[in-house]
C-alpha positions in Angstrom: 0.0 0.0 0.0 1.1 3.6 -0.7 1.7 5.8 2.3 -0.7 8.6 2.4 1.0 12.0 2.2 0.4 14.2 5.2 -1.7 17.3 4.4 -1.1 20.9 5.2 -4.4 22.7 5.3 -4.8 26.5 4.9 -8.2 27.6 6.3 -9.6 30.9 5.1 -11.4 33.0 7.8 -12.4 35.9 5.6 -15.5 35.6 3.4 -14.0 38.3 1.1 -11.3 35.9 0.0 -13.7 33.2 -1.2 -13.5 32.3 -4.9 -10.3 34.4 -5.3 -7.7 31.8 -6.3 -5.0 34.4 -6.9 -5.1 35.2 -3.2 -5.0 31.6 -1.9 -1.8 30.0 -0.6 0.0 28.2 -3.3 3.3 26.4 -3.9 6.3 28.6 -4.6 6.4 27.6 -8.2 3.6 30.2 -8.8 5.7 33.0 -7.3 9.2 32.4 -8.7 10.9 35.8 -9.1 11.3 37.1 -12.6 15.1 37.2 -12.5 15.1 33.4 -11.8 12.9 32.7 -14.9 15.2 34.8 -17.1 18.4 32.9 -16.2 19.4 30.1 -18.6 20.2 26.7 -17.3 23.6 26.8 -19.0 25.8 29.8 -19.9 29.0 29.3 -22.0 29.1 25.6 -21.1 28.7 26.4 -17.4 25.6 25.2 -15.5 23.9 28.1 -13.7 22.1 28.4 -10.4 19.0 27.1 -12.1 20.5 23.6 -11.9 21.4 23.7 -8.2 19.4 20.8 -6.6 19.7 22.4 -3.1 17.9 25.5 -4.2 15.3 23.8 -6.4 14.5 21.4 -3.7 14.1 24.4 -1.3 11.6 25.9 -3.8 9.8 22.6 -4.1 8.9 22.4 -0.4 7.6 25.9 0.1 4.1 27.2 0.3 3.5 30.9 -0.1 0.8 33.1 1.4 0.2 36.1 -0.9 -0.8 39.5 0.4 -4.6 39.3 0.8 -5.2 43.1 0.3 -3.5 46.3 -0.7 -1.7 47.6 2.3 0.3 50.8 3.0 2.5 51.3 6.1 3.9 54.8 6.6 5.1 57.3 9.2 2.7 60.2 9.8 4.8 63.3 10.1 2.1 65.2 12.0 1.7 62.7 14.7 5.2 61.2 14.4 3.6 57.8 14.5 3.3 54.7 12.4 0.0 54.2 10.5 -1.3 51.3 8.4 -4.0 51.5 5.8 -5.7 48.4 4.4 -7.7 48.6 1.2 -10.8 47.7 3.3 -10.1 48.7 6.9 -13.4 47.1 8.1 -12.3 43.7 6.8 -8.6 43.5 7.7 -8.0 45.7 10.7 -5.9 43.3 12.7 -2.3 44.6 13.1 -0.2 46.0 15.8 3.2 47.8 16.2 5.6 46.0 18.6 6.7 48.2 21.4 10.3 49.3 20.7 11.3 48.0 24.1 10.6 44.5 22.9 13.3 44.5 20.2 14.4 47.7 18.5 15.7 49.5 21.6 18.2 46.7 22.3 19.7 45.9 18.9 20.6 48.7 16.6 19.9 46.5 13.6 21.0 47.8 10.3 20.2 46.0 7.1 22.4 47.2 4.3 22.4 51.0 5.0 18.9 51.0 6.4 18.3 51.0 10.2 15.4 49.0 11.5 13.2 51.4 13.3 10.1 49.4 14.1 8.5 45.9 14.1 5.0 45.5 12.8 2.7 42.4 13.1 -0.3 41.7 11.0 -2.6 38.7 11.4 -3.1 36.5 8.4 -6.7 35.6 7.4 -5.4 32.0 6.8 -5.0 29.5 9.6 -2.7 26.5 9.1 -3.5 23.0 10.3 -1.0 20.1 10.0 -1.2 16.5 11.3 -0.2 15.6 14.8 3.6 15.8 15.1 4.1 18.3 12.3 5.0 22.0 12.5 5.8 24.7 9.9 8.9 26.8 9.5 7.9 30.4 8.7 10.5 32.1 6.4 10.9 35.2 4.3 11.1 34.8 0.5 14.9 34.8 0.5 15.3 34.8 -3.3 13.0 37.7 -3.8 15.6 40.0 -2.2 13.2 42.5 -0.5 14.9 45.7 0.6 12.1 47.4 2.6 11.1 44.8 5.1 12.2 41.4 6.5 9.8 38.8 7.6 10.9 37.3 10.9 11.4 33.5 10.7 10.0 31.2 13.3 8.5 27.7 14.0 4.9 27.1 14.8 3.4 23.9 16.0 0.4 24.0 13.7 -1.0 20.7 15.0 -2.1 22.7 18.1 -1.9 26.4 17.2 -3.3 27.6 13.9 -3.4 31.4 13.8 -0.6 32.9 11.8 0.9 36.2 13.0 3.3 37.8 10.5 5.9 40.0 12.3 8.4 41.9 10.1 11.1 44.5 10.5 10.6 47.8 8.6 13.8 49.3 7.1 12.5 51.4 4.2 14.4 54.6 3.2 11.2 56.1 2.0 9.5 55.8 5.4 6.7 54.1 3.5 6.0 50.5 2.4 3.3 49.4 0.0 2.1 45.9 -0.5 -0.1 44.9 -3.5 -2.9 42.5 -3.3 -1.7 39.1 -4.5 2.0 39.9 -3.9 4.0 37.0 -2.5 4.4 37.8 1.2 6.0 34.9 3.1 6.5 31.2 2.9 6.1 28.1 5.0 7.8 24.7 5.0 6.0 21.9 6.9 8.2 19.4 8.7 7.8 16.5 11.1 9.1 17.3 14.6 11.9 15.2 16.0 14.8 15.6 18.5 18.4 15.3 17.5 21.6 14.5 19.4 24.5 16.5 18.1 27.8 14.6 17.5 31.0 16.2 16.3 33.4 13.7 14.7 37.1 14.2 13.9 38.7 13.2 10.7 40.7 10.3 12.3 37.5 8.3 12.8 37.8 5.8 9.9 34.2 4.6 10.1 32.9 7.9 8.9 35.8 9.0 6.8 35.6 5.8 4.8 31.9 6.3 4.3 32.3 9.9 3.1 35.1 8.9 0.7 32.9 6.1 -0.6 30.0 8.6 -1.2 32.3 11.1 -2.9 33.7 8.3 -5.2 30.1 7.3 -6.1 29.4 10.9 -7.2 32.6 10.9 -9.3 31.7 7.6 -10.9 28.3 8.8 -11.9 29.8 11.9 -13.4 32.5 10.1 -15.3 29.9 7.6 -16.4 28.2 10.4 -18.3 25.2 10.1 -16.1 23.6 13.6 -15.8 22.4 14.9 -12.5 24.5 12.6 -10.4 23.1 14.0 -7.1 19.5 13.2 -8.4 20.7 9.7 -9.3 22.0 9.1 -5.8 18.6 10.3 -4.4 16.9 7.7 -6.6 19.3 5.0 -5.3 18.5 6.0 -1.7 14.7 6.0 -2.3 14.6 2.7 -4.1 14.4 4.0 -7.6 11.8 6.7 -7.0 12.1 10.4 -6.4 9.7 13.1 -5.9 10.1 14.6 -9.4 8.9 18.1 -9.7 7.5 18.4 -13.3 6.9 22.1 -12.9 10.5 22.6 -12.1 11.8 20.7 -15.1 9.5 22.8 -17.3 11.3 26.0 -16.0 14.8 24.6 -16.6 
């Protein structure tokens, strides 16, 4: 029998988002940045970043929540305070500014040449439910290279807690940040919780050095045997001849 894949459920709590598929959480393949799409897989006989299995596997395991409404965050010069405007303030009013004593007063964070002056948290209209024993890793969209804000990463045990709060650092030179409805906002990677024991091993331990040499030689043998994608071939060997092939990714290569 085939093992049933665990499900990650995104539950919409806002009627205004019903029947709006462009505003629903989706795999990262639907949000790949334009610069990635424009890069060829090979340039002057050199494979590009588009063929890096570590990055493409990273993309394959991400689910993105897009921004569910137009949103503007700005500093009001008259009141010297932070304000936030949703397109429909009656529908999406849930946000708060973190007190500077919680983080900003203690760090002096500078991202590039931009100091972090405040932390804002908005509440997602999507709740996340995962099976017992599974959590999600909340992460920023690293390869979108956002300059005005940084989503703060964190782990949530979504088998018991389902509300998603989105905290982010503001570091805009313009003192204003605008989000467009449907814009990729942040991503989640589900994972099964487990505990690990750390073990550091010196190079004179032949049990492990022999194994690492053997694995390295296997990779070399695959390459010299003119077998493309040696790393992928090793994944197939490990998984008994099967691999979670991402057809969408192959189409973009």
